[in-house]
Residue, then its C-alpha position, 0 to 999 in steps of 0.5 A: m733753314l729751307l727744305n732744299s738747303f744743305a743745312f737742312v739736309i745735315f739737320f734732317l740726317t742728324i735727327l733721323t739718326f737719333l730717332r732711329l736709335g729707338s730711345r724712349y725719348t724719341r717723341i721728346g726729341l722729335l718735338a725738340a727738333s721741330y722747335l729747333f727747326y722753327a727757331s732757326w727762322e725766328p726764335r722770338h716767335l716760338p712762344l706763339l707756336f707753343l701758345s697755339t698748341a697749348v690753347s688747342y690742347f686744353s680746349a679740346l680736353a675741355i670740349e670732350k669733358s663738357r656735357a653742356y656748353r661744349y661750344v664755350p671752350l671751342c669759342v675760346c679756342v677760335v677767339v684766341q687762335m684767330g686773335i693771334l692770326f689777325s694781330f700779325k697777318y691782318f694788322d693793317l686791316l685791323v688798323s684801317s677798320l679801327g680808323l673807321f670808328g675814329m680810333s688810331l693805332k699809328i703809334l704801332t708798327q706792322p709786326t713781322i708775320p711768323v712763318g707758317l702761322s696760318f698753317y699751324t693755326f688752321q691745323s690746330l683749329g681743325y683738330c678742335f672742330d673735329v673733337y667738337h663734332k666727335k669725329i675724333r677723341a681729344e689727345s691726352g698726351f701734350i707731347d704727342f699733340a705738340n708733335f702733331v702741330s709742329f711736325f717740322p717737315q710740314l710746319l712752315a708750308g703745309p700740307i694742313e693735316r688732320a689729326s685723324d691722319l697725322l697724330n697717330q703716326v707721330k705717336r709711335p715710340q720709334l719712327v721707322w726707317p723706310k725700306g724698298a718702295d717707300l725709300e725710293r718714293g721718299i727720295y723721288l718726292l724729295f728730288l722732284g720737289a727740289f727740281f720743281i723749285m730750283a730748276l723750273g720755278e725759279n727760272l719761270a719766276q725770272i720770266a715773271l719779273p716784268f709782270a711783277r715790276i709793272a705791277r709795282a711801277r703802276q702803283e708808284t706812278m698811279g697808272m702812268q707806267l705802260p705794261p709790256e706789249g701783247i705776248d710778253y705780258l701774257l707769258s709773264v702772267y703765265a710764268f707767274v702762275f706756273s712759278l707759283y705752282l712749281r715752288f709751292a707744289g715743290y715744297s709740298l713734295m719735299a715735305q712729303g719726301y722727308a716725312l716718308l723717309m721718317g716713316v710718316r705719310l703726309s697728304a698730297n697737296f697738289n694733284f695736277p691742277f692744270f689738267s682740271s676741266n672746270m673750276v670746281e675740279f680745280w679746287g679738288r686739285w689745287h692746295i688740296s689741304l686748304s681747300k678741304w679745310i675751307r670746305d669742311y669747316i666753312f662751306f659745309p656749316l654755311m650750307q647746313s645753317a638756317g635749317g639747311l635752307a641753303m641746300r634747297s636754295k640756289p641763290l643761297m648756295f651761290l652766296n655761300v660759294l662766294i663767301t667761301m672764296w672770299f675766305f680763301g682770298l683772305w687766308h692769303a692776304a687782306t688786299i683788294g687784289w685777293l678780293v677781286a681774284s676770289t670773286i672771279l674764281a667764285s663766279a667761275s665755280i658758280s657759272y659751272h654749276l649753272l651750265k651743268g644744270g645741277k648735274r653731279s658729274v665734275s669731269g666725267g662724261d665729257s668728250r676729249v675736246k670738251k675736256v681740253l677746251g675746259m682745261v684751257i678756259t680754267f687755266n686762263v680764268f685762274s691766270l686772270a684772277m692772279v693778275f689782280v693779286n698783284n693789284l693791277n688796275a682792274e680795267i687795264s689788266m683785263a683788257q691787256f690780258i684779253d688782247a695778249l690772248a689774241s696775240i698768241t695766234q700771230l705767226k710772227f711770234w712763233t718765228q721770232l722767239t726770244s731766249g726768254q720765250v724759249m726758256f718759258f716754253e721749255c720750263v712749262g713744257l717739261t712741267l706739263l710733261i711730268d704732270f701729264i705722265n703722272y696724271k695719266k698714271k693717276s699718281v705722283f709716282g707715275l714716272l717711277e712706273i713707266n720704265p725701271i731704267l728710265s725712272r732710275t736714270f731720271l732719279g739720278f739726274l734729279f739727285v745730281y741737280f739737287i746736289f749742285q743747285m742746293n740752297l737756291g729756291q729762296g722764292i718759296s719763302m714768300y709762301l711761308r708767311m701765310 
């Protein structure tokens, strides 16, 4: 069940009604609902979810009770969790690595990647890290901890929550009905997320198809397939980037909306990333829960290693940035495309640090022109990185992308727009308009604050669109197996 399907709406209303009854079995009912939701995708992978939960639960208790060798249960947890993750998600990488040592696993086939595997694995690991560093106490109740790991609105695609934010919320004996502003905001997030996925993201995904087809065709013909010309190539790349953002951000908004209707507040996962004036700011706005997880549990430990030497050495700091971004790429997929893309993004972040000369300011103090120019450059750097995610030939891809950027200034293009190009500018324009209003209001609820009549009219439009277009937006499933 996708969050924007009719089946999930019926499921959610049924669960919400049960939870509202205030039974002493509320927490068990919530856990049963989460496992039932996960089973609707792949019942055979339920034991993996339970195993991940149990390993982290008992490891955290052992960490807290241990006075010496506290790192032992932590290491056990990391080895088991990452072992599961590598066995499914990085099976091909494991096989090729063993092949280097003369070992063969050809008799085995690539297993199906369980949906949401990376998300609940990282959420469980983050909990154990926090217990180890004594930021939180280990949870003694297994049912409560299992609800934290498997809370169904965010189980499949995040956000990756911290125990300090979510655990106490799902421990309530009775989840409350939202009232007033929370009710309106929950419905708004739900419908806005569905609109992002179904109206904007899916249409842009269709425009991006030539870009994706060229990527596959070039792999099949070993470089003999020519890419689309000039502006068509550029718009396909941009459409791919925007559709990726809209479908993933839309799913995160829907998860927040459903959770808020249950009285639970989830973390924001996107904060208008295309209004970032540099790559450092971008990572504070794009996939925020993952960026923070990698920052806190990968980058900071690297910086504090070797007696804090990396804090005083720029080369070591830049190497740690590169390693961190490689980890970010590996989280998505173990491919050459993601390796190249993460290297480009790391280089952009390092270049920003060098140009700023060590100043702490991320975006403040710059003129408006500089900010807009920075936004354009940042977006195009990210778009170029996404080109390589599709495993295009590096030399051809970069040259084609740069040539396409120059073609956008041609007058002929602007006077002879095709229907697909018009749709591209309509979808992107509406996306940027919505995000700009919210960006200026510094809140995803900015649209609700501009004018009561206009905001409720827009909310009504989103509701009607949601009803008529329900069950579309299947493309988000590509992000669930990460």
